[in-house]
N, C-alpha and C positions, 0 to 999 in steps of 0.2 A: 503493500500499500503506500509505503512512504515516494518509492520510485513513481507512482502514477501522480502522487502530490507534486513531485518535483518538475514531472513533465506538464502538469497542469499550470503549474507556476511560472513554466518558462515560456509555454505558449500561449497563454490567456493576454498578455499585453500587446504582443503583435497581431494577434484575432482581432483585437478590440479596434485598434487603431485601423486595420484593413475595414473592419465594419463599420464604424464610425465614417470614414472617407466616404466608403461606397455608398452609404444609406443619406449621409449627412450631405454630401458635395454632389456626387456625380450623378445618383439617381433623383435628386429635384432637378437638377439641370438639365436632365433628359425629358422630367415630367414637363416643365416649362418649355424645353423646345417644341414637344409634340404638342402641347396646349396651344403655344402660339401657332402652329401651323394648322390645327384644326380651328381655331378661331380666324383665321384669315379666309376660310372657306376653302382651301386646299383639299378637304375631302367631302364637299357638298355633292350630292348626288351619290356618294360611295357609302358613306356612314353617317347615319341620322344625327343629328344635335343633340337630341337625349343621351345619344349611346356613347358619345365622346364625352359629354359633360358627366355622366355618371363613372365613366371609365376613369376620368380626371379625379373626382370626386374618392371614388374606391381606391386609387392609387395613392394618391397624397393622404389619407387616413391610414394606409397599410405603411407607409413611410413614416408618419408620425409616430405610429406605436412602434416601429422599431426602432425608432430613435429613442422612446422612453424606453425599451427593453435594454436598450446596450448602455443608456445613461445609468440605469439600476446596476447594471454590470459593473460599470466602472465605479461608482460607488460602493457597491461590495468589495471589488479589488483593493480601492483606497483604503477601507476599513482595514480589511486583513493585513495590507503591508503597514500599516501604521500602527496597527496593535501589537505586530511582532518584533517591534524596534524597541531596542532595550531603552529604559529612561535613562535620562541624563543624571538625575539627581538620585 
């Protein structure tokens, strides 16, 4: 079990950084780009407005939920790391 804990401790920060960038920067930029394209009428006659609007809402909600999830993991990681440090006094 200590080996698994060490592996988890080693891999977690890198995964959290990658996931934060993917869900906090790349995904919203992509959604904004697609939403802008749909809003200009590029998909008129192909995709109904209600459909791309609902897609935009659902996708944005999913991104927000995943950001809350990863934020919670950052908080837990910070608490674990700060509690394991020896006190100076």
